[in-house]
C-alpha positions in Angstrom: 55.8 124.5 -14.9 54.7 123.4 -18.3 57.3 120.6 -19.1 56.7 120.9 -22.8 57.9 124.5 -23.0 61.5 125.3 -23.9 62.4 126.0 -20.3 60.5 122.8 -19.2 62.4 120.7 -21.7 65.7 122.2 -20.6 64.9 121.7 -17.0 64.0 118.1 -17.5 67.2 117.6 -19.5 69.2 119.1 -16.6 67.8 116.5 -14.3 68.6 113.7 -16.8 72.2 115.0 -17.3 72.8 115.4 -13.5 71.5 111.9 -12.9 73.5 110.6 -15.8 76.7 112.1 -14.3 75.9 110.6 -11.0 75.1 107.2 -12.5 78.3 107.0 -14.7 80.6 108.1 -11.8 79.0 105.5 -9.5 79.3 102.8 -12.1 82.9 103.7 -12.8 83.7 103.2 -9.1 82.3 99.7 -9.2 83.4 98.7 -12.7 85.2 95.3 -12.9 87.8 96.6 -15.3 90.0 99.7 -15.5 88.9 100.0 -19.2 85.3 100.0 -18.1 86.0 102.6 -15.5 87.6 104.9 -18.1 84.7 104.5 -20.4 82.1 105.3 -17.7 84.2 108.3 -16.5 84.4 109.7 -20.1 80.6 109.4 -20.3 80.3 111.2 -17.0 82.5 114.1 -18.3 80.3 114.4 -21.4 77.2 114.5 -19.2 78.8 117.4 -17.3 79.3 119.3 -20.5 75.7 118.7 -21.5 74.5 120.0 -18.1 76.6 123.1 -18.6 75.0 123.7 -22.0 71.5 123.2 -20.7 72.1 125.5 -17.7 73.5 128.3 -19.9 70.5 128.1 -22.3 68.0 128.0 -19.4 69.7 131.0 -17.8 69.6 133.0 -21.0 65.9 132.3 -21.4 65.2 133.0 -17.8 66.9 136.4 -18.2 64.7 137.2 -21.3 67.6 136.7 -23.7 67.4 134.5 -26.9 69.0 131.1 -27.2 72.8 131.1 -27.3 75.0 129.6 -29.9 76.8 126.4 -28.7 80.0 128.4 -28.5 78.4 131.1 -26.3 76.7 128.6 -24.1 79.8 126.6 -23.5 81.8 129.8 -22.8 79.3 131.0 -20.2 80.7 131.3 -16.7 78.4 129.0 -14.8 79.7 127.5 -11.5 78.8 123.8 -11.7 79.2 120.9 -9.3 77.8 118.2 -11.6 77.2 115.7 -8.7 75.2 118.3 -6.7 74.3 121.2 -9.0 72.1 124.0 -7.9 69.5 123.6 -10.7 67.0 126.3 -11.3 63.3 125.7 -11.0 61.5 122.6 -9.7 62.3 119.0 -10.2 60.2 117.2 -12.9 57.2 115.5 -11.4 58.3 112.2 -12.9 62.0 111.9 -12.2 63.8 109.1 -13.9 65.2 106.5 -11.5 68.9 106.6 -10.8 70.8 103.4 -10.8 72.2 103.3 -7.2 72.0 99.9 -5.7 75.1 98.5 -4.0 76.7 96.2 -6.4 79.6 93.9 -6.2 82.3 94.3 -8.8 81.6 91.8 -11.5 81.1 91.7 -15.3 77.5 90.8 -14.8 76.9 94.0 -12.9 78.8 96.0 -15.6 76.3 94.5 -18.1 73.3 95.5 -15.9 74.8 99.1 -15.7 75.1 99.2 -19.5 71.4 98.2 -19.9 70.3 100.9 -17.6 72.6 103.4 -19.4 71.0 102.4 -22.7 67.5 103.2 -21.4 68.7 106.5 -20.0 70.3 107.6 -23.2 67.2 106.6 -25.2 65.0 108.7 -22.9 67.4 111.7 -23.2 67.5 111.4 -27.0 63.7 111.4 -27.2 63.5 114.5 -24.9 66.0 116.5 -27.0 64.3 115.4 -30.3 61.0 116.6 -28.9 62.6 120.0 -28.1 64.1 120.2 -31.6 60.7 119.5 -33.2 58.9 122.1 -31.0 61.1 125.1 -31.9 61.8 127.3 -34.9 64.8 129.0 -33.2 68.0 128.2 -35.1 70.2 128.2 -31.9 67.7 126.0 -30.1 67.5 123.6 -33.0 71.4 123.5 -33.1 71.6 122.8 -29.3 69.0 120.1 -29.4 70.6 118.5 -32.6 74.0 118.5 -30.8 72.4 116.8 -27.8 70.5 114.3 -29.9 73.7 113.4 -31.7 75.6 113.0 -28.4 72.9 110.8 -26.9 72.9 108.6 -30.1 76.7 108.3 -29.8 76.4 107.3 -26.1 73.7 104.8 -27.0 75.8 103.2 -29.7 78.9 103.0 -27.5 76.9 101.4 -24.7 75.1 99.0 -27.1 78.4 97.9 -28.7 79.9 97.4 -25.3 76.9 95.5 -24.1 77.0 93.2 -27.2 80.7 92.6 -26.9 80.6 91.9 -23.1 77.7 89.5 -23.4 79.2 87.6 -26.3 82.9 87.6 -25.1 82.4 87.8 -21.3 85.5 90.1 -21.0 86.5 93.7 -21.6 89.5 92.4 -23.7 89.7 90.9 -27.1 91.6 87.8 -28.1 94.8 89.8 -28.4 94.4 91.3 -25.0 93.4 94.8 -26.3 90.3 96.5 -25.0 87.8 96.2 -27.7 87.0 100.0 -27.8 90.6 101.2 -28.2 91.3 103.2 -31.3 
């Protein structure tokens, strides 16, 4: 497979989103705080949605149909187990590593997970930006722009969380509120 074609980029994105889902659910299970767990589970849910979008677009292209609008793609009936999806095509030749070491529950390990997440979100954003640059199709550009924006939001959340945890060494602010509430 040519990994620079629309289907190649979509397929590589599917692997990233699947691995992101697995990563965030694993990190949530080991988070040192209930608030951290909630944040990681929310990110996992968003990765699942991204995977659904990519699968729907890939399926449309595979069937010789044009790119779908975001609404059409998200409405597509695609059975999906995000932890073990049945992804079409072959795995990319250079899969990105998944953060899976056994970790004890600690703030230090939450910070390590955030650093890995930052790198993963950056890689995903770059892939989707590449896809947007390589197409003239309006629906493709919209799908990629949506994904770029999502990855940028994830990156910013993880970066803000990382900065807060490394400076304050807690998931809570001085008034005992989680810093990311509201």
